[in-house]
C-alpha positions as CSV (number, residue, x, y, z in Angstrom):
1,M,42.4,123.6,105.8
2,Q,40.3,126.7,105.5
3,E,38.9,126.2,102.0
4,F,38.6,123.3,99.6
5,K,38.0,124.0,95.9
6,L,35.6,121.5,94.3
7,K,35.9,120.3,90.7
8,Y,32.4,121.9,90.1
9,G,29.1,122.3,91.8
10,C,26.0,120.1,91.5
11,N,26.5,120.0,87.7
12,P,29.6,120.5,85.5
13,D,28.2,123.9,84.2
14,Q,28.4,125.2,87.7
15,R,32.2,125.6,87.5
16,E,32.9,127.7,90.6
17,A,32.4,125.7,93.7
18,K,34.1,125.4,97.1
19,I,33.5,124.6,100.8
20,F,34.7,126.7,103.6
21,M,33.7,127.9,107.2
22,R,31.9,131.2,107.4
23,D,33.9,132.2,110.5
24,N,37.2,131.4,108.7
25,S,38.0,128.6,111.1
26,E,39.6,125.4,109.9
27,L,37.3,122.8,108.3
28,P,36.7,119.8,110.6
29,I,37.7,117.4,107.9
30,E,40.8,116.0,106.4
31,I,40.8,114.7,102.8
32,L,43.0,111.7,102.8
33,N,42.5,110.7,99.2
34,G,40.7,111.8,96.0
35,R,38.8,115.0,95.2
36,P,35.3,114.8,96.6
37,G,32.7,116.8,94.8
38,Y,29.8,119.1,95.8
39,I,27.3,116.3,96.0
40,N,29.9,114.0,97.6
41,F,30.1,116.5,100.5
42,L,26.4,116.8,100.8
43,D,26.2,113.0,101.1
44,A,29.2,112.9,103.4
45,L,28.0,115.5,105.9
46,N,24.4,114.3,106.1
47,S,25.5,110.6,106.3
48,W,28.0,111.4,109.1
49,Q,25.3,113.1,111.2
50,L,23.1,109.9,110.8
51,V,25.7,107.5,112.0
52,R,27.0,109.8,114.7
53,E,23.5,110.3,116.2
54,A,22.5,106.6,115.9
55,K,25.7,105.5,117.6
56,S,25.2,108.0,120.3
57,M,21.7,106.7,121.0
58,L,22.1,103.0,120.4
59,K,25.7,102.5,121.6
60,I,26.7,100.2,118.7
61,P,28.6,100.7,115.5
62,V,26.4,102.2,112.7
63,A,26.9,102.5,108.9
64,T,24.9,104.0,106.2
65,S,24.9,104.0,102.4
66,F,23.9,107.3,100.9
67,K,22.8,108.3,97.3
68,H,21.7,111.8,96.3
69,V,21.5,113.1,99.8
70,S,19.3,110.3,101.2
71,P,20.1,107.0,102.8
72,A,19.6,103.9,100.6
73,G,20.2,101.9,103.8
74,A,21.4,102.1,107.4
75,A,22.2,99.4,109.9
76,L,23.7,98.5,113.2
77,G,26.8,96.3,113.6
78,I,25.2,92.9,114.3
79,K,27.0,89.7,113.3
80,L,25.8,88.0,110.1
81,T,24.4,84.5,109.7
82,D,25.6,82.3,106.8
83,D,22.4,83.0,104.9
84,E,22.7,86.8,105.5
85,K,26.2,86.6,104.1
86,K,24.8,85.1,100.9
87,I,22.0,87.7,100.8
88,L,24.4,90.6,101.3
89,N,26.9,89.3,98.7
90,V,29.7,88.9,101.2
91,N,32.8,87.0,100.0
92,P,32.9,83.7,101.8
93,E,36.6,84.1,102.4
94,L,36.1,87.4,104.3
95,D,35.7,86.8,108.0
96,I,33.3,89.7,108.3
97,N,32.0,88.9,111.8
98,K,35.4,89.9,113.2
99,S,34.3,93.5,112.5
100,L,31.0,94.9,113.7
101,T,31.6,98.0,111.6
102,A,32.0,95.8,108.5
103,C,28.8,94.0,109.4
104,A,27.0,97.3,109.8
105,Y,28.0,98.4,106.3
106,A,27.2,95.1,104.7
107,R,23.7,95.2,106.2
108,A,23.2,98.9,105.2
109,R,24.4,98.2,101.6
110,G,22.1,95.1,101.5
111,T,18.9,97.1,102.1
112,D,18.7,98.3,98.5
113,R,21.8,97.2,96.5
114,L,20.6,98.7,93.3
115,S,20.2,102.1,94.8
116,S,23.5,101.8,96.6
117,F,25.4,101.4,93.4
118,G,27.9,104.2,93.4
119,D,27.1,105.2,97.0
120,W,28.7,107.4,99.6
121,I,29.6,105.5,102.8
122,A,29.5,106.7,106.4
123,L,30.9,104.8,109.4
124,S,30.4,105.8,113.0
125,D,33.6,104.0,114.0
126,T,37.2,103.6,112.7
127,C,37.3,101.9,109.3
128,D,39.3,98.7,109.8
129,E,40.9,96.3,107.3
130,I,37.9,93.9,107.1
131,T,35.5,96.8,106.4
132,A,37.8,98.1,103.7
133,E,38.1,94.7,102.1
134,F,34.3,94.5,101.8
135,I,34.1,98.0,100.4
136,K,36.9,97.3,98.0
137,H,34.6,95.0,95.9
138,E,31.6,97.4,95.9
139,V,31.0,100.2,93.4
140,S,31.2,103.3,95.6
141,D,32.2,107.0,95.3
142,G,33.7,107.6,98.7
143,I,33.6,107.3,102.5
144,I,33.6,109.4,105.6
145,A,34.7,108.1,109.0
146,P,36.3,109.4,112.2
147,D,39.5,107.4,111.4
148,F,41.1,104.7,109.3
149,T,43.6,102.1,110.2
150,P,46.8,102.2,108.0
151,Q,45.8,98.9,106.3
152,A,42.3,100.1,105.6
153,L,43.5,103.3,104.2
154,E,45.9,101.6,101.7
155,I,43.1,99.2,100.6
156,L,40.7,102.1,100.0
157,K,43.3,104.2,98.2
158,S,43.5,101.5,95.5
159,K,39.9,101.9,94.5
160,R,38.8,103.8,91.4
161,K,42.4,103.7,90.1
162,G,43.6,105.7,93.1
163,S,40.9,108.4,93.0
164,Y,38.5,107.0,95.6
165,A,37.4,109.9,97.9
166,I,38.3,109.4,101.6
167,I,37.3,111.9,104.2
168,K,38.4,111.8,107.9
169,I,36.1,113.9,110.1
170,D,36.8,115.3,113.6
171,A,34.4,113.2,115.7
172,N,34.3,115.9,118.3
173,Y,33.2,118.7,115.9
174,Q,29.9,120.3,116.8
175,P,28.1,122.6,114.4
176,P,27.1,126.1,115.4
177,E,23.6,126.8,116.8
178,F,22.4,128.4,113.6
179,E,22.9,127.2,110.0
180,T,22.5,129.3,106.9
181,R,22.2,128.7,103.2
182,D,21.5,130.8,100.1
183,I,18.8,130.1,97.6
184,F,18.4,132.4,94.5
185,G,20.5,135.0,96.3
186,I,18.4,135.0,99.4
187,T,19.9,133.8,102.7
188,F,18.0,131.4,104.9
189,S,18.8,130.9,108.6
190,Q,17.5,128.4,111.1
191,S,18.6,126.7,114.3
192,H,20.4,123.4,113.8
193,N,18.0,120.4,114.3
194,N,19.3,119.1,117.6
195,S,15.9,117.5,118.6
196,V,15.9,114.0,120.0
197,V,13.9,111.9,117.6
198,V,11.9,110.2,120.4
199,E,11.9,110.4,124.1
200,D,12.1,107.1,126.1
201,E,8.8,107.7,127.8
202,K,6.9,107.7,124.5
203,F,7.5,104.0,124.3
204,N,5.6,103.6,127.6
205,S,2.5,105.3,126.3
206,P,1.5,103.9,122.8
207,V,-1.8,105.5,121.6
208,T,-3.1,102.1,120.4
209,K,-4.7,99.3,122.3
210,N,-1.6,97.2,121.9
211,K,0.9,98.7,124.4
212,N,3.6,96.1,123.9
213,I,6.7,97.4,122.2
214,P,9.7,95.0,122.9
215,E,13.2,96.3,123.3
216,N,14.3,95.2,119.8
217,A,11.3,97.0,118.3
218,K,12.2,100.2,120.3
219,R,15.8,100.0,118.9
220,D,14.4,99.5,115.3
221,L,12.0,102.5,115.7
222,I,14.9,104.7,116.9
223,L,17.0,103.7,113.9
224,A,14.1,104.3,111.5
225,L,13.5,107.8,113.0
226,I,17.2,108.8,112.9
227,T,17.4,107.6,109.3
228,L,14.4,109.7,108.4
229,K,15.9,112.8,110.1
230,Y,18.5,112.8,107.3
231,T,16.3,111.6,104.4
232,Q,14.8,114.0,101.9
233,S,11.1,114.5,102.8
234,N,8.4,113.2,102.6
235,S,9.9,110.0,103.9
236,V,9.1,106.6,105.5
237,C,11.4,103.9,106.7
238,C,11.0,100.2,107.4
239,V,13.4,98.5,109.8
240,K,13.8,95.0,111.2
241,D,16.6,93.3,113.3
242,G,18.6,96.6,113.4
243,A,18.8,97.2,109.6
244,T,16.6,99.2,107.2
245,L,14.5,97.1,104.9
246,G,13.4,100.0,102.7
247,V,13.5,103.8,102.6
248,G,10.8,105.8,100.7
249,A,12.3,109.2,100.2
250,G,11.3,112.5,98.6
251,Q,7.7,111.7,97.7
252,Q,5.0,114.3,97.6
253,S,2.4,111.9,98.9
254,R,2.7,110.1,102.3
255,L,1.0,107.0,100.8
256,H,3.6,106.9,98.0
257,C,6.3,107.1,100.7
258,V,4.8,104.1,102.5
259,K,4.4,102.1,99.2
260,L,8.0,102.8,98.1
261,A,9.4,101.9,101.5
262,C,7.3,98.7,101.8
263,E,8.0,97.6,98.2
264,K,11.7,97.9,98.9
265,A,11.2,96.0,102.1
266,D,9.3,93.2,100.3
267,L,12.1,93.0,97.7
268,R,14.7,92.8,100.5
269,T,12.7,90.0,102.1
270,M,12.4,88.1,98.9
271,R,16.2,88.1,98.5
272,A,16.2,85.6,101.4
273,H,14.0,83.1,99.5
274,P,15.7,79.7,99.0
275,S,15.2,80.0,95.2
276,V,17.2,83.3,95.2
277,L,19.9,81.9,97.5
278,N,20.3,78.9,95.2
279,L,20.5,80.8,91.9
280,K,23.4,79.6,89.8
281,F,25.0,82.6,88.2
282,K,27.6,82.6,85.4
283,P,31.0,82.9,87.2
284,E,32.0,86.0,85.2
285,L,29.1,88.1,86.4
286,S,30.0,91.0,88.6
287,K,28.3,91.9,91.9
288,P,26.2,94.7,90.2
289,E,25.2,92.3,87.4
290,R,24.1,89.7,90.0
291,D,22.1,92.3,91.8
292,N,20.3,93.4,88.6
293,A,19.6,89.8,87.7
294,I,18.1,89.1,91.1
295,N,15.8,92.2,90.9
296,I,14.7,91.2,87.4
297,F,14.0,87.6,88.6
298,L,11.9,88.9,91.5
299,T,10.1,91.9,90.0
300,E,9.6,91.2,86.2
301,D,8.0,88.7,84.0
302,V,10.8,86.2,83.8
303,N,9.6,84.9,80.4
304,D,10.5,88.3,78.8
305,Y,14.2,87.8,79.4
306,D,16.9,85.6,78.0
307,W,18.1,83.9,81.2
308,R,21.2,82.5,79.6
309,E,22.7,86.0,79.9
310,F,22.8,85.7,83.6
311,F,22.6,82.1,84.8
312,A,24.6,78.9,84.3
313,E,21.4,76.9,85.1
314,Q,17.8,77.7,84.5
315,P,16.4,79.1,87.8
316,E,13.5,77.8,89.7
317,F,10.7,80.3,89.2
318,I,8.8,81.6,92.2
319,S,5.1,81.7,91.7
320,P,2.9,84.6,92.9
321,E,1.4,82.3,95.5
322,D,4.9,81.3,96.7
323,K,5.9,85.0,96.9
324,K,2.8,85.9,98.9
325,A,3.4,83.0,101.3
326,W,7.1,84.0,101.8
327,L,6.2,87.6,102.4
328,T,3.5,86.6,104.9
329,Q,6.2,85.1,107.1
330,N,7.9,88.5,107.5
331,T,6.4,89.9,110.7
332,G,7.5,92.3,113.4
333,V,8.6,95.1,111.1
334,S,9.0,98.6,112.5
335,L,8.0,101.6,110.5
336,G,8.8,105.3,111.1
337,S,7.3,108.3,109.3
338,D,8.8,111.8,109.3
339,A,5.3,113.4,109.5
340,F,1.8,112.4,110.5
341,F,-0.3,109.9,108.5
342,P,-3.2,111.9,107.0
343,F,-5.3,108.8,106.2
344,P,-5.5,105.2,107.4
345,D,-4.7,103.8,103.9
346,N,-1.1,104.1,104.9
347,I,-1.6,101.6,107.7
348,E,-3.4,99.2,105.3
349,R,-0.4,99.2,103.0
350,A,2.1,98.9,105.8
351,K,0.2,95.8,107.2
352,K,0.9,94.0,103.9
353,S,4.6,94.2,104.5
354,G,4.5,92.8,108.0
355,V,4.6,96.1,109.9
356,K,3.8,95.6,113.6
357,F,5.3,98.7,115.3
358,I,4.9,102.3,114.2
359,A,6.4,105.7,115.2
360,Q,5.1,108.9,113.8
361,P,4.7,112.5,115.0
362,G,0.9,112.6,115.2
363,G,-1.2,115.7,114.9
364,S,-3.5,114.8,112.0
365,I,-7.2,115.7,112.3
366,R,-7.7,112.0,111.4
367,D,-5.4,110.6,114.1
368,D,-8.4,108.7,115.5
369,L,-8.9,106.9,112.2
370,V,-5.2,106.0,111.9
371,I,-5.3,104.6,115.5
372,A,-8.4,102.6,114.7
373,A,-6.7,101.1,111.6
374,C,-3.7,100.1,113.8
375,D,-6.1,98.6,116.4
376,K,-7.7,96.5,113.7
377,Y,-4.4,94.8,113.0
378,D,-3.1,94.8,116.6
379,M,-0.3,97.1,115.8
380,A,1.4,99.2,118.4
381,M,2.0,102.9,117.6
382,I,3.6,105.8,119.4
383,M,3.3,109.4,118.5
384,T,6.6,111.2,119.0
385,G,5.5,114.8,118.7
386,H,8.6,115.5,116.6
387,R,8.3,116.2,112.8
388,L,11.5,115.2,111.0
389,F,11.4,117.1,107.7
390,H,14.7,117.4,106.0
391,H,15.4,119.4,102.8
C-alpha cells in the first residue's frame, strides 16, 4: 500500500486527505478493517510509539488508550486482583488474567474511563481473544497492534456494525532519521526524537536528600516519562503499580498540568473506595453510564441529582472527611514531568496526591527551591536532563 485516502482531514470541511510515504515506499501498515481517519492515524502512530518504546525498556506487554493525540492512560501487563477487576469494569466471566496484554489494556483504560470513551487502542503485543473480548464491550474507535489472532480479529470486526478500525503495523519498521511536516505552507524538518527518556545511572544520583528509589518506583517513573514523550505538552503524569493514575496534558501552566494529573489520580484512587465498589446500579445501565454515575457520585454535590436514574439502591455517601482519609492512604506515587518545575508549588500539590518519587529534566533557576520542597516531604527526585516536549 503506497497511499491511503482518508474520508477527510481533521474536520469534514477538509475534504482532501491521505497518508503516504514521501519516498514512495510501501506504508508499514495494513488496514485489516474499517476506514481509519486522519485523527485516528495521528492517535495510532503516536500510541504505537509509546507502547513499542515502553515494551523495549520494561520487557513486559504494554497498552495505551489514546484520545486526541494524547494518552488517557497507559499500563503494563500485570495480573488483576478481584477488586481491580471491579474497579476496571471487567466482566466477571472473562478470565482476563490469562492474558497480560488484556490486563495491560484494562488497566490503561481504567486510568480515566471518561476520557477513554471512544478511544484509540495500542498494544505492544499480539491482540489475543481475551483482549478482544474486553475491547468488544468498550466504546472505542480503533486499534493498532503488531498482529491479531484469527479469533481476536473476528471479534473486533464485529464492533461498530463492522466498521471498527483495525490496523496491523510492521513491528520492525523504523522511521527515517529526519521527520517533516507542513504548517501554513511552510515545511518544518527535525531529527526524530530517539532520545532515551532516562539513563539508568540517574536513578543512582537523586538530587534530593532521600536517595532511595526502589525498583518498582524506577519502573513507574520510566512509564511516566515514556507516556509524557507522546503526550501533548505541557504534560505531567502520575503512575503507581505499573499503571498511570492521571495524565495532565496540553496545559500552558506547569502547575495546571500537576493539578490535572493529580486530580485524575485522586479520582482513580477514589474508585477503589468500598462505597464505590458496593454501588448497586440499575441492571440496564451501560458501562459508560456507570462510569458517568461514579464520577458524579465522587465529584459533585450528590444532593443535586436524582439518584433513582442510576441506582437500584440509595448509595452510601462518602463524606469529605472520609474522602480525605481514603486519599491519605495512597502513597508511593511516581510523578514525571516533561519539563522542569519553575516553582515549588508544583511539589506542594503533588504531595497532596501521595507523590513520593519524581523525575523531571531540571534546569530551572529555582531548582534549589524545588529540591528543598521535595526534602521537606522526604521525596526522592531525579533530574533526567531530557526535555520531552511533544507537539
